[in-house]
C-alpha positions in Angstrom: -96.8 20.6 -9.0 -99.3 20.3 -6.2 -102.7 21.1 -7.3 -104.6 24.0 -5.6 -106.3 22.9 -2.7 -110.3 23.2 -2.6 -111.8 25.6 -0.1 -113.1 22.5 1.9 -109.6 21.5 2.6 -108.9 24.9 4.4 -112.1 24.5 6.2 -111.4 21.2 7.4 -107.7 22.0 8.2 -108.8 24.7 10.3 -110.9 22.7 12.5 -108.5 19.7 12.9 -105.1 19.5 11.1 -105.3 16.8 8.3 -102.5 14.7 10.2 -104.3 14.4 13.2 -107.4 13.3 11.3 -105.3 10.6 9.9 -103.7 9.8 13.3 -107.4 9.4 14.7 -108.3 7.1 11.8 -105.2 5.2 12.1 -105.9 4.7 15.8 -109.4 3.6 15.3 -108.0 1.1 12.8 -105.6 -0.3 15.0 -108.5 -0.3 17.5 -110.2 -2.6 15.2 -107.5 -4.8 14.5 -106.5 -5.5 18.3 -110.4 -5.6 19.0 -111.1 -8.6 16.7 -108.0 -10.2 17.7 -108.7 -10.2 21.5 -112.4 -10.9 21.3 -112.0 -14.4 21.0 -110.1 -14.5 24.3 -113.1 -13.2 26.2 -115.8 -15.0 24.0 -114.0 -18.4 24.5 -114.7 -17.9 28.3 -118.6 -18.5 27.0 -117.8 -20.8 24.5 -116.3 -23.4 26.4 -118.3 -26.2 28.4 -116.5 -25.7 31.7 -118.4 -28.3 33.6 -117.4 -31.2 31.1 -113.8 -30.0 31.0 -113.5 -29.8 34.9 -114.9 -33.6 34.9 -112.3 -34.4 32.4 -109.7 -32.9 34.7 -111.0 -34.8 37.7 -110.6 -38.1 35.6 -107.2 -37.2 34.4 -105.9 -36.3 37.8 -107.8 -39.2 39.7 -109.8 -36.3 41.9 -113.4 -35.5 42.6 -112.6 -31.9 42.2 -111.5 -31.4 45.9 -108.5 -29.0 46.2 -105.9 -30.0 48.9 -102.7 -27.6 48.2 -102.5 -24.0 49.5 -102.3 -22.8 45.9 -105.5 -24.9 44.6 -107.5 -23.6 47.3 -107.3 -20.1 46.4 -108.7 -21.0 43.0 -111.3 -22.8 44.9 -112.3 -20.4 47.2 -112.7 -17.8 44.3 -114.7 -19.9 42.3 -116.8 -21.4 45.2 -119.9 -19.1 44.6 -119.3 -18.3 41.0 -122.0 -20.0 38.5 -120.4 -22.0 35.9 -121.3 -20.5 32.2 -121.2 -23.3 29.8 -121.0 -23.2 26.2 -120.9 -25.7 23.3 -117.4 -26.4 22.7 -115.0 -29.2 24.7 -111.7 -27.6 23.9 -108.9 -28.6 26.1 -106.4 -26.1 27.4 -103.6 -27.0 24.9 -106.4 -27.0 21.8 -107.2 -23.5 23.3 -103.8 -22.2 23.2 -103.3 -23.6 19.6 -106.6 -21.6 18.5 -105.3 -18.7 20.1 -101.8 -18.6 19.0 -102.5 -19.7 15.4 -103.5 -15.8 14.8 -99.7 -15.5 14.9 -99.0 -17.8 12.2 -100.6 -15.7 9.8 -99.3 -12.6 11.6 -95.6 -14.0 11.0 -95.8 -14.5 7.3 -97.4 -11.3 6.2 -95.3 -8.4 7.8 -92.2 -8.1 5.6 -93.9 -8.5 2.3 -96.8 -6.2 3.5 -94.1 -3.7 4.4 -92.3 -3.4 1.1 -95.8 -3.2 -0.7 -96.7 -0.2 1.6 -93.4 1.5 1.0 -93.3 0.8 -2.7 -96.9 1.2 -3.4 -99.6 2.2 -0.9 -99.7 2.1 2.9 -103.3 3.3 2.6 -104.6 0.1 0.7 -102.4 -2.2 2.7 -104.1 -0.9 5.8 -107.6 -1.1 4.3 -107.2 -4.7 3.1 -105.7 -5.5 6.6 -109.0 -4.6 8.3 -111.2 -6.0 5.6 -109.7 -9.5 5.9 -110.3 -9.4 9.6 -113.7 -8.2 9.1 -114.6 -11.0 7.0 -112.9 -13.7 8.9 -114.4 -12.4 12.1 -118.2 -12.4 10.5 -117.6 -16.0 9.5 -116.1 -17.3 12.9 -119.4 -18.5 14.4 -120.3 -20.5 11.3 -116.9 -22.1 11.3 -116.8 -23.0 15.3 -120.0 -24.7 14.7 -118.5 -26.6 11.8 -115.0 -27.7 13.1 -112.3 -26.2 15.3 -109.9 -26.5 12.3 -112.1 -23.9 10.3 -111.7 -21.5 13.4 -108.1 -22.0 13.0 -108.3 -21.0 9.6 -110.2 -17.9 10.4 -107.7 -16.9 12.8 -104.7 -17.4 10.6 -106.4 -15.2 8.1 -107.1 -12.5 10.5 -103.5 -12.7 11.5 -102.4 -12.3 7.9 -104.3 -9.0 7.7 -103.2 -7.9 11.4 -99.6 -8.5 10.4 -99.3 -5.7 8.1 -101.0 -3.1 10.1 -97.9 -1.7 12.0 -95.6 -1.7 8.7 -98.2 0.2 6.9 -99.0 2.9 9.6 -95.0 3.2 10.0 -94.9 4.3 6.6 -97.8 6.5 6.9 -96.4 8.1 10.1 -92.8 8.6 8.2 -94.7 10.3 5.4 -97.1 12.5 7.7 -95.6 13.5 11.0 -93.2 16.3 11.5 -90.2 14.9 13.5 -91.2 17.0 16.7 -94.7 15.6 16.5 -93.4 11.9 15.7 -94.2 10.5 19.4 -97.3 12.0 20.1 -98.7 11.0 16.5 -97.3 7.5 16.8 -98.7 7.1 20.2 -102.3 8.4 19.0 -102.1 5.7 16.3 -100.7 2.8 18.4 -102.5 3.4 21.5 -105.7 2.3 19.5 -104.5 -1.0 20.1 -105.2 -0.5 24.0 -108.3 1.3 23.2 -109.5 -1.5 20.9 -108.7 -4.1 23.7 -110.9 -2.0 26.0 -113.6 -1.8 23.8 -113.6 -5.2 22.7 -113.3 -6.9 26.0 -116.3 -4.9 27.6 -118.3 -5.4 24.5 -117.4 -8.8 24.3 -118.3 -9.6 27.9 -121.7 -7.9 27.6 -122.7 -9.3 24.2 -121.7 -12.9 25.4 -123.8 -12.7 28.5 -126.7 -11.1 27.2 -126.9 -12.2 23.5 -124.7 -15.3 23.4 -121.4 -15.6 22.3 -122.1 -15.6 18.4 -123.0 -12.2 18.9 -119.5 -11.1 19.9 -118.3 -11.7 16.2 -121.3 -10.4 14.3 -121.6 -7.2 16.0 -118.0 -6.2 16.3 -117.5 -7.3 12.5 -120.3 -5.6 11.2 -119.5 -2.2 13.0 -116.1 -2.3 11.6 -117.2 -1.7 8.2 -118.1 1.9 8.8 -114.3 2.5 9.3 -113.5 1.0 6.1 -115.8 3.4 4.2 -114.4 6.5 6.1 -110.7 5.4 5.4 -111.3 5.3 1.7 -112.5 8.8 1.6 -110.4 10.4 4.2 -106.8 8.9 4.2 -104.1 9.4 1.8 -100.7 8.3 1.6 -99.0 11.4 1.6 -100.2 15.1 2.3 -99.7 16.0 -1.4 -102.3 13.5 -2.3 -104.7 14.9 0.4 -107.3 17.3 -0.9 -108.7 17.8 2.6 -105.7 19.5 3.9 -104.8 23.3 4.2 -102.0 24.5 2.2 -100.3 25.8 5.6 -100.3 22.3 6.7 -99.2 20.8 3.7 -96.1 23.2 3.6 -95.5 22.6 7.4 -95.1 19.1 7.0 -93.2 18.9 3.7 -91.0 21.6 4.9 -90.3 19.7 8.5 -89.6 16.5 6.5 -87.0 18.4 4.2 -88.9 17.9 0.8 -89.6 20.6 -1.8 -93.3 19.1 -2.2 -95.2 16.2 -1.1 -95.0 14.2 -4.6 -91.1 14.4 -5.0 -90.2 11.8 -2.7 -93.2 9.6 -3.0 -92.6 9.3 -6.7 -89.0 8.7 -6.4 -87.3 5.1 -6.7 -86.8 3.8 -3.3 -83.3 2.8 -2.4 -82.7 -1.1 -1.9 -82.8 -2.2 1.5 -79.1 -2.5 3.0 -79.8 -5.7 4.7 -76.2 -6.3 5.9 -76.1 -2.8 7.6 -79.4 -3.4 9.2 -78.5 -6.6 10.8 -75.2 -5.5 12.2 -76.4 -2.2 13.5 -76.4 -2.1 17.4 -79.3 0.6 17.3 -81.5 -1.8 15.3 -80.7 -5.1 17.1 -81.7 -3.2 20.4 -84.9 -2.4 19.0 -85.2 -6.1 17.6 -84.4 -7.6 21.4 -86.6 -5.0 23.0 -89.5 -5.5 20.5 -89.4 -9.2 21.0 -88.8 -9.5 24.8 -91.4 -7.0 25.6 -94.0 -8.8 23.3 -93.9 -11.7 25.5 -95.3 -9.9 28.3 -97.6 -7.9 26.0 -99.2 -10.8 24.6 -99.3 -12.8 27.7 -101.3 -9.9 29.2 -103.2 -9.3 26.1 -104.2 -12.9 25.4 -103.9 -14.7 28.7 -105.3 -12.4 31.2 -109.0 -13.4 30.9 -108.0 -17.0 31.6 -105.9 -15.9 34.6 -108.9 -14.0 35.8 -111.1 -17.0 35.4 -108.8 -19.7 36.6 -107.2 -18.2 39.5 -109.3 -15.3 40.6 -112.5 -16.7 39.9 -114.1 -13.9 37.7 -117.3 -14.7 35.8 -117.7 -13.3 32.3 -119.0 -10.1 33.2 -116.6 -9.4 36.0 -113.8 -10.8 33.8 -114.4 -8.5 30.9 -114.6 -5.3 33.1 -111.6 -6.1 35.3 -109.6 -7.2 32.3 -110.6 -4.1 30.0 -110.0 -1.4 32.4 -106.3 -1.3 32.6 -106.1 -0.9 28.8 -108.1 2.1 29.1 -105.5 3.6 31.7 -102.9 2.2 29.2 -104.2 4.4 26.5 -104.3 7.7 28.7 -101.1 6.9 30.0 -99.6 6.4 26.3 -100.8 9.7 25.2 -99.7 11.7 28.4 -96.1 10.5 28.4 -95.6 10.8 24.7 -96.7 14.4 25.0 -94.5 14.9 27.8 -91.5 13.6 26.0 -92.0 15.5 22.9 -92.2 18.5 24.8 -89.0 18.1 26.3 -87.7 17.1 23.1 -88.9 20.3 21.2 -87.2 22.3 24.0 -83.9 20.4 23.5 -84.0 19.4 27.2 -83.6 15.8 26.4 -82.5 13.8 23.3 -84.5 11.5 21.2 -82.3 8.6 22.6 -83.3 9.7 26.1 -87.2 9.9 25.2 -87.1 6.6 23.7 -85.1 4.9 26.6 -87.4 6.3 29.1 -90.6 5.4 27.3 -89.1 1.9 27.0 -88.0 1.7 30.8 -91.6 2.4 31.7 -92.9 -0.3 29.4 -90.6 -3.0 31.1 -89.3 -2.1 34.5 -92.8 -1.4 36.0 -94.7 -4.5 34.5 -91.6 -6.7 35.6 -91.9 -5.7 39.4 -95.7 -5.9 39.0 -95.5 -9.5 37.9 -92.9 -10.2 40.6 -95.2 -8.8 43.2 -98.0 -10.9 41.7 -96.3 -14.3 42.5 -96.3 -13.8 46.1 -100.0 -12.0 47.1 -101.9 -15.3 47.1 -105.5 -15.0 47.1 -106.0 -11.2 47.3 -108.0 -10.5 44.4 -108.1 -6.6 44.8 -104.3 -6.4 45.1 -103.9 -8.7 42.1 -106.2 -6.6 39.9 -104.5 -3.5 41.0 -101.1 -4.9 40.1 -102.2 -6.2 36.8 -103.6 -2.7 36.1 -100.3 -0.9 36.8 -98.3 -3.4 34.6 -100.8 -2.9 31.5 -101.1 0.9 32.0 -97.1 1.3 32.2 -96.7 -0.9 29.1 -98.3 2.2 27.0 -94.8 3.6 27.3 -93.9 1.4 24.5 -95.9 3.2 21.8 -93.4 6.2 22.1 -90.6 4.0 22.9 -88.9 1.3 20.9 -92.0 1.2 18.8 -91.5 4.7 17.5 -87.4 4.1 17.2 -87.6 2.5 13.7 -88.6 5.9 12.1 -85.9 7.6 14.0 -83.0 5.5 13.0 -83.9 5.0 9.3 -87.3 6.6 8.2 -86.7 5.6 4.7 -87.2 1.8 5.9 -89.5 2.5 8.7 -92.1 -0.1 7.4 -89.5 -2.8 6.6 -87.7 -2.4 9.9 -90.9 -2.9 11.9 -91.8 -5.5 9.6 -88.6 -7.4 10.9 -88.8 -6.6 14.4 -92.5 -7.4 14.7 -92.0 -10.6 12.8 -89.6 -11.8 15.6 -91.7 -10.2 18.2 -94.6 -12.5 16.8 -92.9 -15.6 18.0 -94.0 -15.0 21.5 -97.5 -14.4 20.3 -97.3 -18.0 18.8 -95.4 -19.7 21.8 -97.2 -17.9 24.8 -100.8 -19.4 24.3 -99.3 -22.8 23.9 -97.0 -22.6 26.7 -99.6 -21.2 29.1 -102.1 -23.9 27.8 -99.2 -26.5 28.7 -98.4 -25.3 32.1 -102.1 -24.9 33.2 -103.4 -28.1 31.8 -104.9 -29.8 34.6 -103.0 -27.5 37.0 -105.1 -24.3 36.8 -103.3 -22.8 40.1 -101.2 -20.0 41.5 -98.3 -22.0 41.4 -98.5 -22.7 37.7 -98.9 -19.2 36.8 -95.8 -18.3 38.9 -93.9 -20.2 36.4 -95.5 -18.3 33.6 -94.7 -14.8 35.5 -91.1 -15.8 36.1 -90.4 -16.6 32.5 -91.9 -13.1 31.5 -89.8 -11.4 34.2 -86.4 -12.9 32.7 -87.4 -11.6 29.4 -87.9 -8.1 30.6 -84.6 -8.0 32.4 -83.0 -9.2 29.0 -84.8 -6.1 27.4 -83.7 -3.7 29.9 -80.0 -4.3 29.6 -79.8 -4.6 25.9 -82.0 -1.3 25.3 -80.4 0.7 27.6 -76.8 -0.3 26.5 -77.6 0.0 22.6 -80.6 1.9 22.0 -80.4 5.0 19.9 -82.7 7.7 18.5 -80.2 9.1 15.8 -80.6 8.4 12.2 -78.2 5.8 11.0 -75.8 6.4 7.9 -77.4 3.4 6.1 -80.8 5.0 6.1 -79.7 6.6 2.4 -79.1 3.2 1.2 -76.0 1.5 -0.1 -72.7 2.2 0.7 -73.0 5.8 1.9 -69.4 6.4 2.1 -69.0 6.3 -1.6 -71.9 8.8 -2.2 -71.8 12.5 -2.3 -74.4 15.4 -3.0 -73.7 15.1 -6.8 -72.2 11.9 -7.5 -75.4 9.9 -7.8 -75.4 7.6 -10.7 -78.3 9.4 -12.3 -76.8 12.7 -11.9 -79.2 14.0 -9.3 -78.2 15.4 -6.0 -78.7 12.9 -3.4 -80.6 15.3 -1.1 -83.3 15.6 -3.9 -83.5 11.6 -4.1 -83.8 10.9 -0.6 -87.2 10.3 1.0 -88.4 13.5 2.8 -88.3 11.4 6.1 -84.5 11.2 5.8 -84.3 14.5 7.3 -85.1 15.2 10.9 -85.4 18.7 12.7 -82.9 20.1 14.8 -84.6 18.8 17.9 -84.2 15.2 16.7 
């Protein structure tokens, strides 16, 4: 039985529904994870000794710093009147790429184990420890950087281990908290926190590095994140039935929409084993896998490498870099909320299907940045146009939060955490490769022509994503969501004698609008 809800739950529920309190906390949590992920990309601009690195490039290339090609002259003109901001570290481009990419080593290995722990035990605590690990490693980064770059790599790997479980944990919580017709909006609110965190982190990192030194980036952002950890402990719960700060009306609304008799029945039931063969032979799942992996190449290229493009090619200093890089992530956050709400409204009115909604959002997240990057290859030294194009590309990527990133819950809500762990693990590979790839291409060659190669590769991957997702993407629940060989099961022939409908997860059933 569900315990009587205290009066305070009714009061809080009347002010803001508990599911949206969870969404806001989840969004802030994702913002912290992404903020602590990208702060190094901005801080590193202030950490490096650019004068010494430039001299090393001149020696390597046998030049005196004069640019002769048309492509190189753009960077030279842009940087002609920009003061060099030197830090203490002599990290070459390949080493910079390794330090940035090693985050994804930890990210790669933690997702599937983290997803199963979240599904079987508690997504709330998986998310909590994810942020806790990131906070500790962030605060220790300045000390480790002074010691040795290997120690920085260790901290980044630790952050990656924590960051890797965030999407699986939040997918599990969304599956337990979001009524189907609100799934896109709640997913977008939570995952748009990644964009908001990027904005705040880049702006804060630029200002802190310029005004208080690069060390302050890690200390200030790390200690501020502890506030969220305290709020998450007291305000977040794994399911509506465990949440005391919720009205009975909202509890009934959520559990009814998810098809359960009460909030605890499904959460306490034994989870069916993952039907691995069916998962990996499902066209709907493979479409998400390919879309997620290809899209993440562009996402990580812009997320991690954009500050370096702004510095190397467009000649922005640390403050200009932070502002020009961060603003598009704010518009991305706003766009993701707007498109998710619009698509959910159309779905609730039966004007479009879930499949159509997911494909429309995913196309925004791939087609628009693809053409923006193509244009970026040919605009030369026009800084204003370049910034506008990058802003459009990043803004449109916000469609992914209610596109393929929400699609796992549609096709198999019982395994939502595991499915996104699988696709996000594959999609982590670009995160490992991109910084190393960019570092290799731009090593001693920080020109527009070098960045064109990077953009062309990204465009090709976007084309692959578009083709596969349009052909095979689906928003329909897949038969294997029930686990095992569904053809041999009926509502009354379960081995334990319990009707299948009573044993399934409440998220197995969607509304008529799904």
